[in-house]
Backbone as ProteinMPNN parsed JSONL, in Angstrom:
{"seq_chain_A": "MKIDIEEINEIINKEIEFAKQVNPVMALGMEQIRRVLNEYNYELDKKADK", "coords_chain_A": {"N_chain_A": [[15.961, -39.024, -6.372], [17.174, -40.872, -3.679], [19.227, -40.375, -0.977], [21.611, -42.242, 0.876], [21.087, -41.788, 3.937], [21.729, -42.809, 6.436], [24.233, -43.841, 6.284], [25.653, -41.685, 5.419], [25.268, -40.002, 7.729], [26.623, -41.577, 9.755], [29.227, -41.286, 8.841], [29.576, -38.421, 9.075], [29.12, -38.09, 11.675], [31.344, -39.36, 12.878], [33.386, -37.645, 11.867], [32.658, -35.253, 13.05], [33.088, -35.819, 15.857], [35.91, -36.012, 15.712], [36.443, -33.471, 14.91], [35.543, -31.925, 17.068], [37.489, -32.109, 18.936], [39.658, -30.961, 17.687], [38.726, -28.489, 16.355], [36.287, -26.849, 17.538], [34.572, -25.028, 16.436], [34.282, -25.657, 13.822], [33.191, -28.146, 14.066], [30.668, -27.434, 14.95], [29.734, -26.324, 12.467], [29.604, -28.582, 10.883], [27.688, -30.136, 12.1], [25.485, -28.49, 11.468], [25.377, -28.947, 8.797], [24.904, -31.698, 8.571], [22.304, -31.595, 9.711], [20.932, -30.09, 7.827], [21.165, -31.88, 5.653], [19.707, -34.028, 6.564], [17.101, -32.814, 6.756], [16.628, -32.349, 4.067], [16.652, -34.838, 3.085], [14.437, -35.812, 4.357], [12.416, -34.365, 3.212], [12.464, -35.315, 0.596], [11.663, -37.904, 1.166], [9.053, -37.349, 1.772], [7.987, -36.445, -0.718], [8.264, -38.67, -2.218], [6.523, -40.41, -1.036], [4.079, -39.452, -1.896]], "CA_chain_A": [[17.08, -39.784, -5.901], [17.295, -40.836, -2.282], [20.624, -40.517, -0.501], [21.731, -43.172, 2.02], [21.319, -40.798, 4.965], [22.274, -43.391, 7.639], [25.548, -43.989, 5.992], [26.261, -40.336, 5.565], [25.279, -39.531, 9.136], [27.684, -42.294, 10.411], [30.618, -40.665, 8.48], [29.603, -37.178, 9.532], [29.259, -38.27, 13.159], [32.826, -39.6, 13.19], [34.223, -36.416, 11.573], [32.247, -34.335, 14.084], [33.795, -36.23, 17.089], [37.232, -35.675, 15.682], [36.572, -31.941, 14.77], [35.333, -31.455, 18.405], [38.744, -32.091, 19.603], [40.51, -30.039, 16.914], [38.26, -27.17, 16.114], [34.92, -26.853, 17.879], [33.639, -24.25, 15.602], [34.121, -26.522, 12.576], [32.212, -29.198, 14.495], [29.291, -26.884, 14.822], [29.345, -26.188, 11.195], [29.397, -29.899, 10.38], [26.451, -30.506, 12.657], [24.574, -27.798, 10.728], [25.329, -29.585, 7.465], [24.145, -32.848, 8.898], [20.889, -31.204, 9.958], [20.277, -29.693, 6.493], [20.969, -33.154, 4.876], [18.567, -34.878, 7.126], [15.874, -32.153, 6.392], [16.44, -32.504, 2.627], [16.192, -36.212, 2.957], [12.941, -35.951, 4.847], [11.614, -33.691, 2.144], [12.562, -36.263, -0.486], [10.745, -38.979, 1.428], [7.643, -36.882, 1.707], [7.658, -36.38, -2.049], [8.247, -40.102, -2.708], [5.28, -40.973, -0.598], [2.86, -38.905, -2.59]], "C_chain_A": [[17.22, -39.709, -4.384], [18.726, -41.154, -1.98], [20.535, -41.506, 0.705], [22.167, -42.349, 3.253], [21.902, -41.443, 6.131], [23.832, -43.461, 7.443], [26.334, -42.607, 6.101], [26.282, -39.793, 7.003], [26.299, -40.14, 10.054], [29.022, -41.62, 10.11], [30.656, -39.194, 9.093], [29.856, -37.119, 11.088], [30.786, -38.432, 13.655], [33.719, -38.408, 13.04], [33.815, -35.35, 12.653], [32.947, -34.556, 15.385], [35.239, -35.776, 16.939], [37.38, -34.042, 15.648], [36.277, -31.293, 16.212], [36.628, -31.277, 19.114], [39.726, -31.067, 18.999], [40.026, -28.599, 16.778], [36.749, -27.34, 16.299], [33.944, -26.159, 16.959], [33.289, -24.966, 14.28], [33.065, -27.642, 12.888], [30.807, -28.751, 14.442], [28.816, -26.693, 13.439], [28.989, -27.554, 10.479], [28.027, -30.427, 10.863], [25.201, -29.821, 11.945], [24.479, -28.516, 9.344], [24.559, -30.912, 7.675], [22.609, -32.616, 9.049], [20.24, -30.909, 8.646], [20.155, -31.01, 5.62], [19.754, -34.055, 5.347], [17.21, -34.18, 6.746], [15.543, -32.333, 4.937], [16.021, -33.975, 2.442], [14.798, -36.552, 3.244], [11.962, -35.412, 3.763], [11.444, -34.658, 0.967], [11.59, -37.383, -0.19], [9.292, -38.631, 1.378], [7.21, -36.924, 0.257], [7.453, -37.722, -2.676], [6.998, -40.646, -2.267], [4.007, -40.489, -1.256], [2.522, -39.776, -3.741]], "O_chain_A": [[17.369, -38.616, -3.838], [19.358, -42.024, -2.581], [19.534, -41.573, 1.417], [23.347, -42.218, 3.578], [22.579, -40.736, 6.878], [24.599, -43.164, 8.359], [27.388, -42.443, 6.715], [27.266, -39.176, 7.41], [26.812, -39.496, 10.969], [29.841, -41.411, 11.005], [31.712, -38.793, 9.583], [30.601, -36.316, 11.649], [31.313, -37.807, 14.576], [34.619, -38.135, 13.835], [34.693, -34.609, 13.094], [33.383, -33.584, 16.003], [35.794, -35.214, 17.883], [38.27, -33.44, 16.249], [36.762, -30.193, 16.477], [36.794, -30.307, 19.852], [40.497, -30.416, 19.703], [40.755, -27.639, 17.03], [36.033, -27.855, 15.44], [32.798, -26.544, 16.727], [32.184, -24.875, 13.744], [32.211, -27.986, 12.071], [29.89, -29.449, 14.008], [27.625, -26.862, 13.179], [28.152, -27.587, 9.577], [27.309, -31.084, 10.109], [24.115, -30.389, 11.826], [23.36, -28.605, 8.84], [23.605, -31.164, 6.939], [21.786, -33.384, 8.551], [19.146, -31.393, 8.354], [19.147, -31.2, 4.939], [19.0, -34.67, 4.593], [16.252, -34.889, 6.441], [14.377, -32.456, 4.563], [15.096, -34.262, 1.683], [14.103, -37.344, 2.607], [10.889, -35.952, 3.493], [10.349, -34.775, 0.418], [10.81, -37.803, -1.045], [8.428, -39.43, 1.018], [6.112, -37.415, -0.003], [6.598, -37.907, -3.543], [6.365, -41.346, -3.057], [2.961, -41.128, -1.138], [1.552, -39.51, -4.452]]}, "name": "protein", "num_of_chains": 1, "seq": "MKIDIEEINEIINKEIEFAKQVNPVMALGMEQIRRVLNEYNYELDKKADK"}
């Protein structure tokens, strides 16, 4: 199952921008979540290409 990573990144980016104003530590955590999702999606793409 491939996730729509572009759409998810768009949503997370908006939330990160808001979080930076309210709670920078939370924004850092959200950036880590985005990074993990992107890595997971990359791995799914590699498996699908085999």
